[in-house]
CHARMM-style PDB file with segment names, atoms N, HN, CA, C and O in Angstrom:
ATOM      1  N   UNK     1     -69.682 -49.753  -3.166  1.00  0.00      PROA
ATOM      2  CA  UNK     1     -68.591 -49.199  -2.356  1.00  0.00      PROA
ATOM      3  C   UNK     1     -69.154 -48.091  -1.452  1.00  0.00      PROA
ATOM      4  O   UNK     1     -70.125 -47.409  -1.778  1.00  0.00      PROA
ATOM      5  N   UNK     2     -68.498 -47.957  -0.323  1.00  0.00      PROA
ATOM      6  HN  UNK     2     -67.709 -48.511  -0.059  1.00  0.00      PROA
ATOM      7  CA  UNK     2     -68.866 -46.919   0.630  1.00  0.00      PROA
ATOM      8  C   UNK     2     -68.381 -45.587   0.025  1.00  0.00      PROA
ATOM      9  O   UNK     2     -67.247 -45.491  -0.445  1.00  0.00      PROA
ATOM     10  N   UNK     3     -69.246 -44.568   0.041  1.00  0.00      PROA
ATOM     11  HN  UNK     3     -70.168 -44.646   0.422  1.00  0.00      PROA
ATOM     12  CA  UNK     3     -68.927 -43.271  -0.419  1.00  0.00      PROA
ATOM     13  C   UNK     3     -68.977 -42.315   0.814  1.00  0.00      PROA
ATOM     14  O   UNK     3     -70.001 -42.209   1.490  1.00  0.00      PROA
ATOM     15  N   UNK     4     -67.876 -41.650   1.070  1.00  0.00      PROA
ATOM     16  HN  UNK     4     -67.045 -41.736   0.520  1.00  0.00      PROA
ATOM     17  CA  UNK     4     -67.912 -40.658   2.160  1.00  0.00      PROA
ATOM     18  C   UNK     4     -68.739 -39.483   1.788  1.00  0.00      PROA
ATOM     19  O   UNK     4     -68.643 -38.989   0.664  1.00  0.00      PROA
ATOM     20  N   UNK     5     -69.574 -39.001   2.719  1.00  0.00      PROA
ATOM     21  HN  UNK     5     -69.652 -39.401   3.632  1.00  0.00      PROA
ATOM     22  CA  UNK     5     -70.366 -37.829   2.493  1.00  0.00      PROA
ATOM     23  C   UNK     5     -70.147 -36.899   3.690  1.00  0.00      PROA
ATOM     24  O   UNK     5     -70.294 -37.338   4.831  1.00  0.00      PROA
ATOM     25  N   UNK     6     -69.809 -35.662   3.469  1.00  0.00      PROA
ATOM     26  HN  UNK     6     -69.689 -35.306   2.542  1.00  0.00      PROA
ATOM     27  CA  UNK     6     -69.583 -34.743   4.518  1.00  0.00      PROA
ATOM     28  C   UNK     6     -70.794 -33.810   4.584  1.00  0.00      PROA
ATOM     29  O   UNK     6     -71.187 -33.205   3.587  1.00  0.00      PROA
ATOM     30  N   UNK     7     -71.366 -33.711   5.767  1.00  0.00      PROA
ATOM     31  HN  UNK     7     -71.046 -34.203   6.577  1.00  0.00      PROA
ATOM     32  CA  UNK     7     -72.538 -32.832   5.935  1.00  0.00      PROA
ATOM     33  C   UNK     7     -72.298 -31.833   7.012  1.00  0.00      PROA
ATOM     34  O   UNK     7     -71.504 -32.068   7.923  1.00  0.00      PROA
ATOM     35  N   UNK     8     -72.974 -30.717   6.923  1.00  0.00      PROA
ATOM     36  HN  UNK     8     -73.619 -30.526   6.183  1.00  0.00      PROA
ATOM     37  CA  UNK     8     -72.894 -29.664   7.912  1.00  0.00      PROA
ATOM     38  C   UNK     8     -73.999 -29.876   8.925  1.00  0.00      PROA
ATOM     39  O   UNK     8     -75.172 -30.003   8.573  1.00  0.00      PROA
ATOM     40  N   UNK     9     -73.604 -29.913  10.205  1.00  0.00      PROA
ATOM     41  HN  UNK     9     -72.651 -29.809  10.491  1.00  0.00      PROA
ATOM     42  CA  UNK     9     -74.563 -30.065  11.301  1.00  0.00      PROA
ATOM     43  C   UNK     9     -74.530 -28.815  12.154  1.00  0.00      PROA
ATOM     44  O   UNK     9     -73.471 -28.417  12.641  1.00  0.00      PROA
ATOM     45  N   UNK    10     -75.640 -28.218  12.330  1.00  0.00      PROA
ATOM     46  HN  UNK    10     -76.499 -28.541  11.935  1.00  0.00      PROA
ATOM     47  CA  UNK    10     -75.731 -27.004  13.213  1.00  0.00      PROA
ATOM     48  C   UNK    10     -76.614 -27.399  14.346  1.00  0.00      PROA
ATOM     49  O   UNK    10     -77.825 -27.541  14.180  1.00  0.00      PROA
ATOM     50  N   UNK    11     -76.009 -27.586  15.529  1.00  0.00      PROA
ATOM     51  HN  UNK    11     -75.025 -27.471  15.663  1.00  0.00      PROA
ATOM     52  CA  UNK    11     -76.798 -27.960  16.703  1.00  0.00      PROA
ATOM     53  C   UNK    11     -76.116 -27.459  17.936  1.00  0.00      PROA
ATOM     54  O   UNK    11     -74.903 -27.250  17.973  1.00  0.00      PROA
ATOM     55  N   UNK    12     -76.935 -27.271  18.956  1.00  0.00      PROA
ATOM     56  HN  UNK    12     -77.920 -27.441  18.926  1.00  0.00      PROA
ATOM     57  CA  UNK    12     -76.372 -26.898  20.246  1.00  0.00      PROA
ATOM     58  C   UNK    12     -75.941 -28.125  21.008  1.00  0.00      PROA
ATOM     59  O   UNK    12     -74.917 -28.098  21.692  1.00  0.00      PROA
ATOM     60  N   UNK    13     -76.675 -29.172  20.911  1.00  0.00      PROA
ATOM     61  HN  UNK    13     -77.506 -29.194  20.356  1.00  0.00      PROA
ATOM     62  CA  UNK    13     -76.305 -30.456  21.519  1.00  0.00      PROA
ATOM     63  C   UNK    13     -76.064 -31.470  20.423  1.00  0.00      PROA
ATOM     64  O   UNK    13     -76.859 -31.604  19.493  1.00  0.00      PROA
ATOM     65  N   UNK    14     -74.975 -32.170  20.541  1.00  0.00      PROA
ATOM     66  HN  UNK    14     -74.329 -32.061  21.297  1.00  0.00      PROA
ATOM     67  CA  UNK    14     -74.600 -33.110  19.537  1.00  0.00      PROA
ATOM     68  C   UNK    14     -74.028 -34.340  20.185  1.00  0.00      PROA
ATOM     69  O   UNK    14     -73.121 -34.231  21.010  1.00  0.00      PROA
ATOM     70  N   UNK    15     -74.537 -35.532  19.833  1.00  0.00      PROA
ATOM     71  HN  UNK    15     -75.274 -35.620  19.163  1.00  0.00      PROA
ATOM     72  CA  UNK    15     -74.075 -36.755  20.359  1.00  0.00      PROA
ATOM     73  C   UNK    15     -73.579 -37.658  19.180  1.00  0.00      PROA
ATOM     74  O   UNK    15     -74.344 -37.997  18.277  1.00  0.00      PROA
ATOM     75  N   UNK    16     -72.353 -38.007  19.226  1.00  0.00      PROA
ATOM     76  HN  UNK    16     -71.732 -37.732  19.959  1.00  0.00      PROA
ATOM     77  CA  UNK    16     -71.699 -38.838  18.166  1.00  0.00      PROA
ATOM     78  C   UNK    16     -71.075 -40.052  18.806  1.00  0.00      PROA
ATOM     79  O   UNK    16     -70.674 -40.033  19.970  1.00  0.00      PROA
ATOM     80  N   UNK    17     -71.001 -41.121  18.011  1.00  0.00      PROA
ATOM     81  HN  UNK    17     -71.326 -41.136  17.065  1.00  0.00      PROA
ATOM     82  CA  UNK    17     -70.302 -42.295  18.554  1.00  0.00      PROA
ATOM     83  C   UNK    17     -68.795 -42.118  18.314  1.00  0.00      PROA
ATOM     84  O   UNK    17     -68.373 -41.080  17.804  1.00  0.00      PROA
ATOM     85  N   UNK    18     -68.009 -43.086  18.664  1.00  0.00      PROA
ATOM     86  HN  UNK    18     -68.351 -43.929  19.078  1.00  0.00      PROA
ATOM     87  CA  UNK    18     -66.537 -42.924  18.558  1.00  0.00      PROA
ATOM     88  C   UNK    18     -65.975 -43.007  17.155  1.00  0.00      PROA
ATOM     89  O   UNK    18     -64.771 -42.847  16.960  1.00  0.00      PROA
ATOM     90  N   UNK    19     -66.829 -43.253  16.176  1.00  0.00      PROA
ATOM     91  HN  UNK    19     -67.808 -43.383  16.334  1.00  0.00      PROA
ATOM     92  CA  UNK    19     -66.346 -43.349  14.824  1.00  0.00      PROA
ATOM     93  C   UNK    19     -66.631 -42.066  13.997  1.00  0.00      PROA
ATOM     94  O   UNK    19     -66.318 -41.981  12.810  1.00  0.00      PROA
ATOM     95  N   UNK    20     -67.228 -41.096  14.675  1.00  0.00      PROA
ATOM     96  HN  UNK    20     -67.482 -41.165  15.640  1.00  0.00      PROA
ATOM     97  CA  UNK    20     -67.510 -39.784  13.971  1.00  0.00      PROA
ATOM     98  C   UNK    20     -66.424 -38.779  14.336  1.00  0.00      PROA
ATOM     99  O   UNK    20     -65.992 -38.678  15.484  1.00  0.00      PROA
ATOM    100  N   UNK    21     -66.005 -38.049  13.327  1.00  0.00      PROA
ATOM    101  HN  UNK    21     -66.356 -38.131  12.394  1.00  0.00      PROA
ATOM    102  CA  UNK    21     -65.044 -36.979  13.477  1.00  0.00      PROA
ATOM    103  C   UNK    21     -65.728 -35.679  13.132  1.00  0.00      PROA
ATOM    104  O   UNK    21     -66.638 -35.652  12.304  1.00  0.00      PROA
ATOM    105  N   UNK    22     -65.303 -34.612  13.750  1.00  0.00      PROA
ATOM    106  HN  UNK    22     -64.563 -34.634  14.423  1.00  0.00      PROA
ATOM    107  CA  UNK    22     -65.870 -33.324  13.450  1.00  0.00      PROA
ATOM    108  C   UNK    22     -64.814 -32.282  13.447  1.00  0.00      PROA
ATOM    109  O   UNK    22     -63.801 -32.407  14.135  1.00  0.00      PROA
ATOM    110  N   UNK    23     -65.036 -31.234  12.670  1.00  0.00      PROA
ATOM    111  HN  UNK    23     -65.858 -31.132  12.111  1.00  0.00      PROA
ATOM    112  CA  UNK    23     -64.171 -30.059  12.564  1.00  0.00      PROA
ATOM    113  C   UNK    23     -64.924 -28.857  13.036  1.00  0.00      PROA
ATOM    114  O   UNK    23     -66.066 -28.650  12.624  1.00  0.00      PROA
ATOM    115  N   UNK    24     -64.332 -28.057  13.885  1.00  0.00      PROA
ATOM    116  HN  UNK    24     -63.405 -28.226  14.219  1.00  0.00      PROA
ATOM    117  CA  UNK    24     -65.022 -26.842  14.340  1.00  0.00      PROA
ATOM    118  C   UNK    24     -64.620 -25.658  13.490  1.00  0.00      PROA
ATOM    119  O   UNK    24     -63.489 -25.593  13.010  1.00  0.00      PROA
ATOM    120  N   UNK    25     -65.526 -24.728  13.300  1.00  0.00      PROA
ATOM    121  HN  UNK    25     -66.446 -24.782  13.690  1.00  0.00      PROA
ATOM    122  CA  UNK    25     -65.249 -23.550  12.454  1.00  0.00      PROA
ATOM    123  C   UNK    25     -65.727 -22.309  13.204  1.00  0.00      PROA
ATOM    124  O   UNK    25     -66.602 -22.377  14.067  1.00  0.00      PROA
ATOM    125  N   UNK    26     -65.131 -21.182  12.849  1.00  0.00      PROA
ATOM    126  HN  UNK    26     -64.420 -21.127  12.148  1.00  0.00      PROA
ATOM    127  CA  UNK    26     -65.485 -19.917  13.440  1.00  0.00      PROA
ATOM    128  C   UNK    26     -66.703 -19.278  12.784  1.00  0.00      PROA
ATOM    129  O   UNK    26     -67.446 -18.531  13.421  1.00  0.00      PROA
ATOM    130  N   UNK    27     -66.898 -19.581  11.501  1.00  0.00      PROA
ATOM    131  HN  UNK    27     -66.295 -20.187  10.983  1.00  0.00      PROA
ATOM    132  CA  UNK    27     -68.048 -18.984  10.768  1.00  0.00      PROA
ATOM    133  C   UNK    27     -68.811 -20.094   9.973  1.00  0.00      PROA
ATOM    134  O   UNK    27     -68.272 -21.143   9.621  1.00  0.00      PROA
ATOM    135  N   UNK    28     -70.061 -19.780   9.732  1.00  0.00      PROA
ATOM    136  HN  UNK    28     -70.498 -18.928  10.017  1.00  0.00      PROA
ATOM    137  CA  UNK    28     -70.903 -20.647   8.905  1.00  0.00      PROA
ATOM    138  C   UNK    28     -70.292 -20.719   7.491  1.00  0.00      PROA
ATOM    139  O   UNK    28     -70.223 -21.803   6.911  1.00  0.00      PROA
ATOM    140  N   UNK    29     -69.857 -19.605   6.943  1.00  0.00      PROA
ATOM    141  HN  UNK    29     -69.913 -18.724   7.414  1.00  0.00      PROA
ATOM    142  CA  UNK    29     -69.313 -19.580   5.601  1.00  0.00      PROA
ATOM    143  C   UNK    29     -68.077 -20.510   5.453  1.00  0.00      PROA
ATOM    144  O   UNK    29     -67.941 -21.234   4.468  1.00  0.00      PROA
ATOM    145  N   UNK    30     -67.211 -20.462   6.441  1.00  0.00      PROA
ATOM    146  HN  UNK    30     -67.322 -19.874   7.242  1.00  0.00      PROA
ATOM    147  CA  UNK    30     -66.030 -21.327   6.476  1.00  0.00      PROA
ATOM    148  C   UNK    30     -66.456 -22.818   6.470  1.00  0.00      PROA
ATOM    149  O   UNK    30     -65.927 -23.638   5.719  1.00  0.00      PROA
ATOM    150  N   UNK    31     -67.407 -23.113   7.317  1.00  0.00      PROA
ATOM    151  HN  UNK    31     -67.836 -22.447   7.927  1.00  0.00      PROA
ATOM    152  CA  UNK    31     -67.930 -24.493   7.375  1.00  0.00      PROA
ATOM    153  C   UNK    31     -68.479 -25.017   6.047  1.00  0.00      PROA
ATOM    154  O   UNK    31     -68.233 -26.149   5.632  1.00  0.00      PROA
ATOM    155  N   UNK    32     -69.228 -24.133   5.415  1.00  0.00      PROA
ATOM    156  HN  UNK    32     -69.428 -23.213   5.752  1.00  0.00      PROA
ATOM    157  CA  UNK    32     -69.836 -24.466   4.114  1.00  0.00      PROA
ATOM    158  C   UNK    32     -68.778 -24.657   3.059  1.00  0.00      PROA
ATOM    159  O   UNK    32     -68.851 -25.581   2.250  1.00  0.00      PROA
ATOM    160  N   UNK    33     -67.780 -23.768   3.068  1.00  0.00      PROA
ATOM    161  HN  UNK    33     -67.721 -23.016   3.725  1.00  0.00      PROA
ATOM    162  CA  UNK    33     -66.677 -23.838   2.087  1.00  0.00      PROA
ATOM    163  C   UNK    33     -65.958 -25.166   2.218  1.00  0.00      PROA
ATOM    164  O   UNK    33     -65.702 -25.839   1.220  1.00  0.00      PROA
ATOM    165  N   UNK    34     -65.624 -25.553   3.469  1.00  0.00      PROA
ATOM    166  HN  UNK    34     -65.832 -25.006   4.280  1.00  0.00      PROA
ATOM    167  CA  UNK    34     -64.896 -26.829   3.665  1.00  0.00      PROA
ATOM    168  C   UNK    34     -65.784 -28.004   3.304  1.00  0.00      PROA
ATOM    169  O   UNK    34     -65.299 -28.973   2.719  1.00  0.00      PROA
ATOM    170  N   UNK    35     -67.052 -27.954   3.627  1.00  0.00      PROA
ATOM    171  HN  UNK    35     -67.446 -27.167   4.102  1.00  0.00      PROA
ATOM    172  CA  UNK    35     -67.979 -28.991   3.205  1.00  0.00      PROA
ATOM    173  C   UNK    35     -67.982 -29.186   1.683  1.00  0.00      PROA
ATOM    174  O   UNK    35     -67.959 -30.307   1.174  1.00  0.00      PROA
ATOM    175  N   UNK    36     -68.010 -28.117   1.023  1.00  0.00      PROA
ATOM    176  HN  UNK    36     -68.029 -27.206   1.436  1.00  0.00      PROA
ATOM    177  CA  UNK    36     -67.986 -28.140  -0.484  1.00  0.00      PROA
ATOM    178  C   UNK    36     -66.699 -28.768  -0.971  1.00  0.00      PROA
ATOM    179  O   UNK    36     -66.724 -29.603  -1.875  1.00  0.00      PROA
ATOM    180  N   UNK    37     -65.584 -28.386  -0.395  1.00  0.00      PROA
ATOM    181  HN  UNK    37     -65.564 -27.708   0.339  1.00  0.00      PROA
ATOM    182  CA  UNK    37     -64.268 -28.936  -0.784  1.00  0.00      PROA
ATOM    183  C   UNK    37     -64.205 -30.442  -0.509  1.00  0.00      PROA
ATOM    184  O   UNK    37     -63.688 -31.199  -1.331  1.00  0.00      PROA
ATOM    185  N   UNK    38     -64.717 -30.870   0.615  1.00  0.00      PROA
ATOM    186  HN  UNK    38     -65.138 -30.255   1.282  1.00  0.00      PROA
ATOM    187  CA  UNK    38     -64.627 -32.274   0.966  1.00  0.00      PROA
ATOM    188  C   UNK    38     -65.542 -33.154   0.092  1.00  0.00      PROA
ATOM    189  O   UNK    38     -65.274 -34.341  -0.094  1.00  0.00      PROA
ATOM    190  N   UNK    39     -66.606 -32.569  -0.433  1.00  0.00      PROA
ATOM    191  HN  UNK    39     -66.823 -31.604  -0.282  1.00  0.00      PROA
ATOM    192  CA  UNK    39     -67.520 -33.316  -1.273  1.00  0.00      PROA
ATOM    193  C   UNK    39     -67.225 -33.221  -2.774  1.00  0.00      PROA
ATOM    194  O   UNK    39     -67.972 -33.768  -3.586  1.00  0.00      PROA
ATOM    195  N   UNK    40     -66.140 -32.529  -3.146  1.00  0.00      PROA
ATOM    196  HN  UNK    40     -65.534 -32.085  -2.487  1.00  0.00      PROA
ATOM    197  CA  UNK    40     -65.763 -32.477  -4.534  1.00  0.00      PROA
ATOM    198  C   UNK    40     -65.370 -33.850  -5.046  1.00  0.00      PROA
ATOM    199  O   UNK    40     -64.770 -34.631  -4.309  1.00  0.00      PROA
ATOM    200  N   UNK    41     -65.697 -34.162  -6.303  1.00  0.00      PROA
ATOM    201  HN  UNK    41     -66.185 -33.527  -6.902  1.00  0.00      PROA
ATOM    202  CA  UNK    41     -65.312 -35.475  -6.824  1.00  0.00      PROA
ATOM    203  C   UNK    41     -63.822 -35.805  -6.702  1.00  0.00      PROA
ATOM    204  O   UNK    41     -63.460 -36.959  -6.474  1.00  0.00      PROA
ATOM    205  N   UNK    42     -62.966 -34.805  -6.852  1.00  0.00      PROA
ATOM    206  HN  UNK    42     -63.260 -33.868  -7.037  1.00  0.00      PROA
ATOM    207  CA  UNK    42     -61.525 -35.031  -6.685  1.00  0.00      PROA
ATOM    208  C   UNK    42     -61.136 -35.455  -5.312  1.00  0.00      PROA
ATOM    209  O   UNK    42     -60.312 -36.349  -5.116  1.00  0.00      PROA
ATOM    210  N   UNK    43     -61.767 -34.773  -4.326  1.00  0.00      PROA
ATOM    211  HN  UNK    43     -62.436 -34.047  -4.485  1.00  0.00      PROA
ATOM    212  CA  UNK    43     -61.522 -35.108  -2.906  1.00  0.00      PROA
ATOM    213  C   UNK    43     -62.064 -36.516  -2.588  1.00  0.00      PROA
ATOM    214  O   UNK    43     -61.407 -37.319  -1.925  1.00  0.00      PROA
ATOM    215  N   UNK    44     -63.253 -36.779  -3.070  1.00  0.00      PROA
ATOM    216  HN  UNK    44     -63.787 -36.127  -3.609  1.00  0.00      PROA
ATOM    217  CA  UNK    44     -63.851 -38.082  -2.841  1.00  0.00      PROA
ATOM    218  C   UNK    44     -62.989 -39.192  -3.404  1.00  0.00      PROA
ATOM    219  O   UNK    44     -62.813 -40.235  -2.773  1.00  0.00      PROA
ATOM    220  N   UNK    45     -62.458 -38.968  -4.581  1.00  0.00      PROA
ATOM    221  HN  UNK    45     -62.602 -38.121  -5.093  1.00  0.00      PROA
ATOM    222  CA  UNK    45     -61.631 -39.957  -5.250  1.00  0.00      PROA
ATOM    223  C   UNK    45     -60.332 -40.189  -4.388  1.00  0.00      PROA
ATOM    224  O   UNK    45     -59.895 -41.328  -4.225  1.00  0.00      PROA
ATOM    225  N   UNK    46     -59.743 -39.111  -3.855  1.00  0.00      PROA
ATOM    226  HN  UNK    46     -60.097 -38.185  -3.987  1.00  0.00      PROA
ATOM    227  CA  UNK    46     -58.570 -39.225  -3.008  1.00  0.00      PROA
ATOM    228  C   UNK    46     -58.897 -40.082  -1.771  1.00  0.00      PROA
ATOM    229  O   UNK    46     -58.150 -40.998  -1.428  1.00  0.00      PROA
ATOM    230  N   UNK    47     -60.009 -39.775  -1.116  1.00  0.00      PROA
ATOM    231  HN  UNK    47     -60.616 -39.031  -1.394  1.00  0.00      PROA
ATOM    232  CA  UNK    47     -60.394 -40.509   0.074  1.00  0.00      PROA
ATOM    233  C   UNK    47     -60.605 -41.975  -0.232  1.00  0.00      PROA
ATOM    234  O   UNK    47     -60.106 -42.852   0.473  1.00  0.00      PROA
ATOM    235  N   UNK    48     -61.355 -42.230  -1.300  1.00  0.00      PROA
ATOM    236  HN  UNK    48     -61.760 -41.518  -1.873  1.00  0.00      PROA
ATOM    237  CA  UNK    48     -61.665 -43.610  -1.701  1.00  0.00      PROA
ATOM    238  C   UNK    48     -60.390 -44.396  -2.020  1.00  0.00      PROA
ATOM    239  O   UNK    48     -60.353 -45.612  -1.829  1.00  0.00      PROA
ATOM    240  N   UNK    49     -59.337 -43.710  -2.507  1.00  0.00      PROA
ATOM    241  HN  UNK    49     -59.368 -42.722  -2.663  1.00  0.00      PROA
ATOM    242  CA  UNK    49     -58.096 -44.463  -2.821  1.00  0.00      PROA
ATOM    243  C   UNK    49     -57.366 -44.969  -1.616  1.00  0.00      PROA
ATOM    244  O   UNK    49     -56.540 -45.875  -1.723  1.00  0.00      PROA
ATOM    245  N   UNK    50     -57.658 -44.392  -0.451  1.00  0.00      PROA
ATOM    246  HN  UNK    50     -58.329 -43.656  -0.364  1.00  0.00      PROA
ATOM    247  CA  UNK    50     -57.034 -44.803   0.815  1.00  0.00      PROA
ATOM    248  C   UNK    50     -57.883 -45.555   1.727  1.00  0.00      PROA
ATOM    249  O   UNK    50     -57.429 -45.985   2.787  1.00  0.00      PROA
ATOM    250  N   UNK    51     -59.196 -45.752   1.341  1.00  0.00      PROA
ATOM    251  HN  UNK    51     -59.564 -45.402   0.480  1.00  0.00      PROA
ATOM    252  CA  UNK    51     -60.144 -46.468   2.196  1.00  0.00      PROA
ATOM    253  C   UNK    51     -59.904 -47.958   2.142  1.00  0.00      PROA
ATOM    254  O   UNK    51     -59.527 -48.497   1.102  1.00  0.00      PROA
ATOM    255  N   UNK    52     -60.121 -48.623   3.256  1.00  0.00      PROA
ATOM    256  HN  UNK    52     -60.427 -48.185   4.102  1.00  0.00      PROA
ATOM    257  CA  UNK    52     -60.115 -50.053   3.314  1.00  0.00      PROA
ATOM    258  C   UNK    52     -61.528 -50.486   3.681  1.00  0.00      PROA
ATOM    259  O   UNK    52     -61.888 -50.506   4.858  1.00  0.00      PROA
ATOM    260  N   UNK    53     -62.318 -50.826   2.691  1.00  0.00      PROA
ATOM    261  HN  UNK    53     -62.025 -50.809   1.734  1.00  0.00      PROA
ATOM    262  CA  UNK    53     -63.711 -51.097   2.925  1.00  0.00      PROA
ATOM    263  C   UNK    53     -64.011 -52.303   3.822  1.00  0.00      PROA
ATOM    264  O   UNK    53     -65.088 -52.412   4.408  1.00  0.00      PROA
ATOM    265  N   UNK    54     -63.040 -53.190   3.909  1.00  0.00      PROA
ATOM    266  HN  UNK    54     -62.165 -53.101   3.433  1.00  0.00      PROA
ATOM    267  CA  UNK    54     -63.243 -54.418   4.708  1.00  0.00      PROA
ATOM    268  C   UNK    54     -62.959 -54.163   6.182  1.00  0.00      PROA
ATOM    269  O   UNK    54     -63.310 -54.979   7.035  1.00  0.00      PROA
ATOM    270  N   UNK    55     -62.322 -53.026   6.484  1.00  0.00      PROA
ATOM    271  HN  UNK    55     -62.037 -52.364   5.791  1.00  0.00      PROA
ATOM    272  CA  UNK    55     -62.004 -52.695   7.906  1.00  0.00      PROA
ATOM    273  C   UNK    55     -63.285 -52.253   8.605  1.00  0.00      PROA
ATOM    274  O   UNK    55     -64.243 -51.791   7.984  1.00  0.00      PROA
ATOM    275  N   UNK    56     -63.255 -52.422   9.955  1.00  0.00      PROA
ATOM    276  HN  UNK    56     -62.477 -52.798  10.459  1.00  0.00      PROA
ATOM    277  CA  UNK    56     -64.357 -52.003  10.745  1.00  0.00      PROA
ATOM    278  C   UNK    56     -64.673 -50.485  10.577  1.00  0.00      PROA
ATOM    279  O   UNK    56     -65.824 -50.049  10.568  1.00  0.00      PROA
ATOM    280  N   UNK    57     -63.590 -49.742  10.448  1.00  0.00      PROA
ATOM    281  HN  UNK    57     -62.655 -50.097  10.455  1.00  0.00      PROA
ATOM    282  CA  UNK    57     -63.702 -48.276  10.196  1.00  0.00      PROA
ATOM    283  C   UNK    57     -62.976 -47.952   8.907  1.00  0.00      PROA
ATOM    284  O   UNK    57     -61.754 -47.809   8.895  1.00  0.00      PROA
ATOM    285  N   UNK    58     -63.715 -47.838   7.839  1.00  0.00      PROA
ATOM    286  HN  UNK    58     -64.708 -47.953   7.849  1.00  0.00      PROA
ATOM    287  CA  UNK    58     -63.109 -47.650   6.534  1.00  0.00      PROA
ATOM    288  C   UNK    58     -62.429 -46.288   6.359  1.00  0.00      PROA
ATOM    289  O   UNK    58     -61.437 -46.152   5.643  1.00  0.00      PROA
ATOM    290  N   UNK    59     -62.993 -45.298   7.032  1.00  0.00      PROA
ATOM    291  HN  UNK    59     -63.799 -45.409   7.613  1.00  0.00      PROA
ATOM    292  CA  UNK    59     -62.430 -43.960   6.997  1.00  0.00      PROA
ATOM    293  C   UNK    59     -61.838 -43.628   8.343  1.00  0.00      PROA
ATOM    294  O   UNK    59     -62.577 -43.505   9.320  1.00  0.00      PROA
ATOM    295  N   UNK    60     -60.558 -43.481   8.428  1.00  0.00      PROA
ATOM    296  HN  UNK    60     -59.958 -43.580   7.634  1.00  0.00      PROA
ATOM    297  CA  UNK    60     -59.869 -43.279   9.714  1.00  0.00      PROA
ATOM    298  C   UNK    60     -59.435 -41.791   9.899  1.00  0.00      PROA
ATOM    299  O   UNK    60     -59.402 -41.000   8.956  1.00  0.00      PROA
ATOM    300  N   UNK    61     -59.124 -41.484  11.108  1.00  0.00      PROA
ATOM    301  HN  UNK    61     -59.150 -42.126  11.874  1.00  0.00      PROA
ATOM    302  CA  UNK    61     -58.591 -40.145  11.431  1.00  0.00      PROA
ATOM    303  C   UNK    61     -57.322 -39.888  10.610  1.00  0.00      PROA
ATOM    304  O   UNK    61     -57.152 -38.795  10.070  1.00  0.00      PROA
ATOM    305  N   UNK    62     -56.447 -40.864  10.513  1.00  0.00      PROA
ATOM    306  HN  UNK    62     -56.585 -41.752  10.952  1.00  0.00      PROA
ATOM    307  CA  UNK    62     -55.222 -40.702   9.754  1.00  0.00      PROA
ATOM    308  C   UNK    62     -55.495 -40.375   8.302  1.00  0.00      PROA
ATOM    309  O   UNK    62     -54.840 -39.513   7.716  1.00  0.00      PROA
ATOM    310  N   UNK    63     -56.475 -41.073   7.716  1.00  0.00      PROA
ATOM    311  HN  UNK    63     -57.007 -41.773   8.192  1.00  0.00      PROA
ATOM    312  CA  UNK    63     -56.882 -40.824   6.291  1.00  0.00      PROA
ATOM    313  C   UNK    63     -57.356 -39.368   6.206  1.00  0.00      PROA
ATOM    314  O   UNK    63     -56.904 -38.629   5.331  1.00  0.00      PROA
ATOM    315  N   UNK    64     -58.253 -38.948   7.094  1.00  0.00      PROA
ATOM    316  HN  UNK    64     -58.620 -39.549   7.804  1.00  0.00      PROA
ATOM    317  CA  UNK    64     -58.825 -37.592   7.005  1.00  0.00      PROA
ATOM    318  C   UNK    64     -57.706 -36.526   7.224  1.00  0.00      PROA
ATOM    319  O   UNK    64     -57.764 -35.437   6.653  1.00  0.00      PROA
ATOM    320  N   UNK    65     -56.709 -36.856   8.045  1.00  0.00      PROA
ATOM    321  HN  UNK    65     -56.662 -37.741   8.509  1.00  0.00      PROA
ATOM    322  CA  UNK    65     -55.646 -35.888   8.262  1.00  0.00      PROA
ATOM    323  C   UNK    65     -54.732 -35.754   7.021  1.00  0.00      PROA
ATOM    324  O   UNK    65     -53.987 -34.780   6.916  1.00  0.00      PROA
ATOM    325  N   UNK    66     -54.782 -36.695   6.108  1.00  0.00      PROA
ATOM    326  HN  UNK    66     -55.388 -37.486   6.193  1.00  0.00      PROA
ATOM    327  CA  UNK    66     -54.026 -36.610   4.876  1.00  0.00      PROA
ATOM    328  C   UNK    66     -54.559 -35.595   3.871  1.00  0.00      PROA
ATOM    329  O   UNK    66     -53.860 -35.179   2.947  1.00  0.00      PROA
ATOM    330  N   UNK    67     -55.803 -35.213   4.075  1.00  0.00      PROA
ATOM    331  HN  UNK    67     -56.371 -35.551   4.826  1.00  0.00      PROA
ATOM    332  CA  UNK    67     -56.438 -34.263   3.130  1.00  0.00      PROA
ATOM    333  C   UNK    67     -55.882 -32.876   3.390  1.00  0.00      PROA
ATOM    334  O   UNK    67     -56.065 -32.320   4.473  1.00  0.00      PROA
ATOM    335  N   UNK    68     -55.213 -32.325   2.413  1.00  0.00      PROA
ATOM    336  HN  UNK    68     -55.064 -32.777   1.534  1.00  0.00      PROA
ATOM    337  CA  UNK    68     -54.715 -30.975   2.540  1.00  0.00      PROA
ATOM    338  C   UNK    68     -55.671 -29.974   1.947  1.00  0.00      PROA
ATOM    339  O   UNK    68     -55.647 -29.693   0.749  1.00  0.00      PROA
ATOM    340  N   UNK    69     -56.540 -29.425   2.836  1.00  0.00      PROA
ATOM    341  HN  UNK    69     -56.559 -29.654   3.809  1.00  0.00      PROA
ATOM    342  CA  UNK    69     -57.574 -28.513   2.356  1.00  0.00      PROA
ATOM    343  C   UNK    69     -57.025 -27.347   1.618  1.00  0.00      PROA
ATOM    344  O   UNK    69     -57.688 -26.807   0.734  1.00  0.00      PROA
ATOM    345  N   UNK    70     -55.820 -26.934   1.955  1.00  0.00      PROA
ATOM    346  HN  UNK    70     -55.281 -27.373   2.673  1.00  0.00      PROA
ATOM    347  CA  UNK    70     -55.171 -25.757   1.271  1.00  0.00      PROA
ATOM    348  C   UNK    70     -54.798 -26.137  -0.186  1.00  0.00      PROA
ATOM    349  O   UNK    70     -54.638 -25.274  -1.049  1.00  0.00      PROA
ATOM    350  N   UNK    71     -54.666 -27.460  -0.423  1.00  0.00      PROA
ATOM    351  HN  UNK    71     -54.796 -28.161   0.278  1.00  0.00      PROA
ATOM    352  CA  UNK    71     -54.268 -27.907  -1.791  1.00  0.00      PROA
ATOM    353  C   UNK    71     -55.408 -28.253  -2.682  1.00  0.00      PROA
ATOM    354  O   UNK    71     -55.182 -28.584  -3.846  1.00  0.00      PROA
ATOM    355  N   UNK    72     -56.641 -28.197  -2.201  1.00  0.00      PROA
ATOM    356  HN  UNK    72     -56.824 -27.929  -1.255  1.00  0.00      PROA
ATOM    357  CA  UNK    72     -57.793 -28.584  -3.020  1.00  0.00      PROA
ATOM    358  C   UNK    72     -58.162 -27.399  -3.864  1.00  0.00      PROA
ATOM    359  OT1 UNK    72     -59.110 -27.470  -4.647  1.00  0.00      PROA
TER     360      UNK     72
END
């Protein structure tokens, strides 16, 4: 099964294809906190429950928008 992994990227120039989503942060600490929340087993389980692995894009923007970071 596909497992979502959220990583922190610190770069001045960044090139992503159309299937990559990113979140901007004001501080490094905030970015690391959210990365940790998104990689929690509970959050991973939530994401996996809504993934359609047979789709071209298993993790969609709509799926990611369902994650309530304030509720984790």
